[in-house]
N, C-alpha and C positions, 0 to 999 in steps of 0.2 A: 532440278533447276527451277529457280524462281525468276519470273519475268515481270519486270515493273514497267508499265507503260504510262507515260506522262503526256499531257496534251500540249506541253511546251517545254523547251529546253531550259529548265531552271532547277537548281538545287540537286542535280543528279548525283553529285558526289556525296552530299549529306544523306540523301535517301538510300543510296547504295550502301554506304558505310553502316547506317543503322540496321538495315535489314540483314546485312552480312554479319553484324555483331550477334544477332539473335540466331542466325543459321550459319555458323562458321563452316560447317561441313558441306554446304550446298554452293552450287554456282549461282550467282546472282547477276542478272543483266538488267540494265536500265535502258529502255527504248523510248525515244522521243521522235517527233515528226522529222527531225533533222537527221536521223540515222536511217541508213538503207534498210535495216532489218524491220523498221516500223512498217514498211510498205510490203514486206514479204508475206506470202500467203500464210505461212506458219504463225504469224503474229496477229492477223486480222481479227481472229476471234477474241484474242486477249484484249485487243485495243477497241473493241466495240463500244465500250464505255470508256472514253478517254480519261486517263488518270487512275485507272483501277490497278490495284496491286493484289495479285492472287497468291494467297498463302494456303496451300492445300485446298480445302473447300471453303475457306473463309475469304471474303473479299473486303479489301480495304480500298475505299475510293478517295482519291485525292485529286481535286480539280484545281490546278494551279491558275492563278489569275493571268490573263493575257495583258491586262493593264494594271489597274490598281484595285480591282475588285476581287475578293477572295470568297470562294464558295467551297467549303470543305465538307466531305462526307466520309466518315470513317466507320465502317461496319454498321452504318445507319444508327450508331449509338450516340454520335456527336455531330450535330448539324449546325453550322454557323453561316447561314446564308446572308449574303450581302455585306459582310463585315469587311471594312477597309483597313488594310495594314500595309505599311510601306517598308521596303528594304528588309533590314535585319529583324524588325518586329514580326514581319510575316514569316520569315525563315524560322525564327525561334518558335512561333506558334505551330508551324507545320511539323517541326521536329518533335515538339512536345506531344502533339496529338498522335503522331505516328508512333512515337515511343510508347505512349500509354496503350495504344491498340495492340502493338506487338507484345507488350506485357500480358494483355488479356488473352491473345491468341496462344502464346507459348507457355504461359503460367510461370514465367521467370522474370527477374529484374537484373539489370546490369549494375555493377558496382559504381560505374561512372555515369549512370543514367544516359541522357541523350547527348552527352559531350562526345564528340568524335575527333576533336583536334588533338595534336600531340603535346600541347603545352597547357594542361589544365591549371597549373599554378599561376599562369599569367593573369587569370581572373582575380585571384587574391592579391597579387602584386600590384595591379592597377588600382584596386580599391583601397589598399593600404596607403598608396601614394595620395589618394584623394581624401584620406582621413576617415574612411568608413570604419565603423566599429566591427569587432570580431564577430559578434552575433549577427550583424547585418550581412556580413560576408558568408557566414555559414548558412543563413536563411536563403541567400541568393543561390548558392550551389544547390540546395535541396528543393526550393520552390520553383526556380527557373529551369533547372536542368535535371531534377530528380536524382541527384547524386546522393549516395548513402551517407549516413552520419559519419562513418569511419573515414571514408575517402575525403569528405569535405574537411574534416578536422586535419587529416594528413596534409592536404593541399595548403591549408592556412598555416600550419606549423612550419612547413618547408618554406613557404613564401616569406615568413618572418625571418627565418634563418638566412635565406638568400639575401635579403635586404641588408642584413648586418654584414655578411661576408663581402658583399660587393661594394659596401660603402666607401672603401678605400681605393677603388679603381678610378682611373681617369677616363671618363666617358667622352667628354667633348674633345680632348686633345690626346687621347690614348687609343691604342689598338692592341689586338692579340694576333698571334701568328699560328697557323696550322700548316704542317708539312706532311703530305701523304706519301707513304711508302707502300705501293700497291702489290707487294709480293708476299707470299705465304709458303710455308713448307708443303702444305696441301690445302685443298679447299674443303672446309667443313660442310657437312650435310645441310645445315640450316642457312649457310651464308649466301648473301646476295651482294655483299660489298664489292667494290672494285679491288680484286685481288687476282694475282696470276701465280702459278706454281714457279717457285724460284729456280727449280731445276731446268726449266725450259727457257728462262729469261736471264740466267746468270751472266751471259756474255753481253747483256744490254744494260746491266745495272750501272756501270761506270758512266755510260752516256746519259742515263737517266739522272744521275747525280749532277752531271754537267749542266743539264737543263734546270734542275732545282737551283743551282748556284746562279744561273742567269736570272732566274726569278728573284733570288735574294738580292742581286744587284739592282733590279728594278725596285724592289721593296725598300731598299735603303734610300733610294732617291725619292720615291713617292711619299715615304713616311718620315723623312728626315726631321721634320718639325714636330713629330708626335712621340709620345711615350709608349714604349712596349711593355705591357703589363704581364702577359703570359705567353708561353710558347708550348705548343702541343705537337708532338710527332706521333702520328698514328698510322693506321693502315687498313687492310693488310697487317703485316707483322714487321715492324721496323727492324727487329733484331735478326731478320733474314740477311741484312747487310753484313758483310765481313767487317771485322774491327777496323781495318784500314779505310774502308769505305765510309763507315760511320764517323771515323775520326776526320776524314776529309770534309764531310758535310757539316759537322759541328764546328770545325775550325773556320769554315767559310761563313757560317752563321755568326760566330764571334767576331770575325774580322770586319763584317759589313754592318752589323746592327749594334746599337747601344743597348747592352743588357744590364746596365747599372741599376735600373729601376724595376727589374724583373721580380715579380712576386711569386711566380710558379714556373717551373720548367719540367714538363712531363714527357716521358718517352714510354710508349706502350711496349714494354719488353715482350709481353704477350705469351706466346706458347713456350712451354718448358723445353721443347726439343729445339728451340732456336736460341736459347740462353746459354752463354758460356762465360767463364771468368774473364776472358780477354775482352769481350764485348761490354760487360758490366764495368770493367776498369776504364774503358773509354768513356762511358757515360759519366762515371764518377769524376774523371779528370776534367770534363767539360762542364761540371757544375749542375748536372741534372738533379733536380730535387725530389722528383716523384716518378715512380715506375709502376707498371702493372705486371703481375705474374698471374695469368688468367687460366685456370683449369676448366671453367664452365661447369664441371662436375668432378667429384672425387670417386666416381664409380667407374672402375676399369672397363667393365662391359659396355657401358654407355660411351666412353671415350673411343673404344674400338669401333663401335657402330657408327658414330658420327664422323669418323675419319680424322680424329685429332692426331693419331699416330705417335702418341707419347704415353708414358705410364704415369700412374699416380705417384710412384716413387720419384720420377723425374721432377714432378711439381715440388715435392718436398726438397729435393736437392737444389733446384733453382732458387727457391725461396730462401733457404738457409744460406746459400752462397751470397745472395744479395744482402742479407743481414750481416754476414761476415765482412763484407766490403764496406759497410757503413751506411747503407740506405735505410733511412728512418721514416720513410713515407711510402709504404708499399700497398698498392690496391690489388684486390683479387676480384675477378668477375665470375659470376655464377649465372646459369640459365635454369629457370624452373619450367617444367613442362616438356622436357626432353623425352623422346620415345622410350616407353617402358618404365619410367621413373615414377614412383609413388611417394607417399608421405614417408615411408621408412627409408627410402633411398635419399630423399632430401635431408632427413634428420641425420643420417650417417655422414653426408657431405658436410653439413653445417658443423657437426661435432669435430670433424677433421680440420675444418677451417679454423674453428675456435682454438684448437690446440696449437695452430701456427700463430694465431694472433696478429693478423695484418692490421694496418692502420685505417684502411677503408675497405668497403665491400660494396660492389655494385651488383644488385640482384635484378636480372632481366627476366621478364615473362617471355617465353618463346613466341616469336613473331614469324608466321609462315609467309615467306616471300615467294612470289610467283617464279622468280628467276632461280630459286634455290633447288637443289636436288631433293630436299625434303618435300617440297610441293609435289614433285613427281612420285616420290615414295608414297605419299598419302593417297594419290590417285590409284595406286596399285594395291594399297593395303587399307588401313582403317585409321581414321583420325582419333578413334577412341583410345589409341595407344598414347596419345598426348594428354597428359593429365596435369592440370594446374588448378588448384582450388584455394579457397580461403585458408584452409589448413596449411598448405605448403607455403603460402605467402606469410602466414603467421609464424611458421617455424623459422623462416629466414629472418623475419623481423626480430623475433626473440633472440636468435643467435647474434644479430648485430647489437642488440641491447646488452647482451651478456658481455660483449667486447667493448662496452662503454661508447658505442657509436650512436649517432643521431642521424635521422634522415635529412639530407641537405639539398637534393635535387631529384626531380621526377620528370619522366616523359612517357608518352604512350606511342604505340605504333599500330598500324592497321593489322588485322588478323592475328591479334595476340591471344595466346591460350588463356581462356577464362575471362577475356576482356579486362585484364588487369593493367599493370603498369610496370615500368622499370624504375627502381628507386636506388639512389646512391646513399650509402650510410658512411659516416666517418667519425673519427674521434675529433675533439676540439683541436683546431689548428692544422688538421690534416685533410681539409676539404679540397676537392678538385675544383678550383675556381673556373677553369676553362669549361668544365662540364656545365656549370650554371650559365655561363655566358652564351654558350651555343643554344641553350634552351630559351633563355629570357630575351635574347636579341637586343641587348642594351648597348653593345659596343661593336665597332667595326672589327671583323675578323678577316684578315688577308690569308687566303689559302693557296698553297703551292702544291703542284703535282697533279698527276692524272686522276680524273674523277672527283676533284675537289671543287668546292663552291665558295667563292669569296662573297661575303655579305657586308655591305656598307650601310651603316646607320647614320642618317642625316639629321639635321635639326628638326625637331618636332616628332621624332620617332619614325620618320619615313625610312623604309628599308628597300634597298635594291640589291640584286645579285648578279653575278656572272660566273659561269662555270668553265672548267677545263674539261676537254674531252676525256672519256674514260679509257679508251684504248691506248696502251702505252706507246706503241710505235707512232700512232697518229699524234699523240701529245708531243713526242719528241720532234717529229717532222714539222709540226706546226707551232713550235714553241714561240716564235715571234708573234703569231696571232693570239696565243694564250696570254702573253704579256700585254699585248695591245688591248685586249678585252678588259684587263684590270686597269690599264691606264685610263680608258674611257670612263670606267665606273668611278674610280677614285678621284678623277678630276672634277 
């Protein structure tokens, strides 16, 4: 365990995230005078010099300013006494110095440097809007945040493509819609999303759809003067719904909202063991333009281990069935860094995906969530079984390129294997518009269902959010309150 003691409650999240990125297998705790643990006997020795970070026998001293004065000591190698920095400037300096010291202590560098946010492409997007040159943007990534040349170039390339894709959306008088279906056949080992086993909740699904339709009634009224650009039905696994249930939901959507300007209609068909011809026919009948058939891996042993409960052969069957029914925009999701998978396993998966030739490919770096069963498995076993490297990322990128795909959106998560990123690749005209919107936060997204978050974008780029409770029964019992939260936000 690494204990970080700070002399004031500032920047705890940033400091914790950076140290954790270098020591992903360790427990990292940040202690401030505001936390009870700071006063406990076990921490007094660590806190003798307030602001010290102990990494093994190496000490990193960070004295945070109580007012405007900054006095930083990092391993006694960099001393900046009496320097005055305000707000973000001080925060960036702190992160830069801490990152450099961690590089010295560990002997390694991170591909994204000291960037810890989930949206690294926003830096390039904002500067492109300001008319900043490509080289200046690349220099900013490298000099300000120690980002590698390859990742800086990737971020800039994606930001340019995002701007072009989003140029036809209605920002000021438009919105997008997300509908969450929080049910799955089973819960995967790595998952921490709001999802419940359909076998236990089957008798409640119809009531859940009733609540979604009530939210659609509200949305129709609240957004009657706005243009609906995209619809995304995610989960969970939306295709855990029976065909008649999906038909009822999509019919209600069509009856209540104006879909005439819709640029994209996505349903995450998701797991192969939930996809049937009857369900796909319902999606086709209602004009769904984009679906996902998500294997995560094409290694049967891994599928069994992570609890997917379907075979590689079922993935082939579901994919070919969707093609047969006329779906011409199919995405496939993969996860790199799954337990036991090395470069050879990733290569085999990519070759099998290339043979299917989907229209887009979303490559995730495994993120270890505290609430997942994977986190508990790691506690009992060894994180060394999770292997994600530059080589595996390159294998996936080369596979996407061989399919004539280009990277079009990117995001990061905490505790990602290898401290890499998730990247969406797609052929021209097959980009997932909603995926870009959720990352770049440029348009209001109205979200319906348990565990969803509505995000309103106001003039000047100000963003406010409201959430729906995660627990399905509570969501249904308090549906009036869930709607009222959106009403207050959107007004």
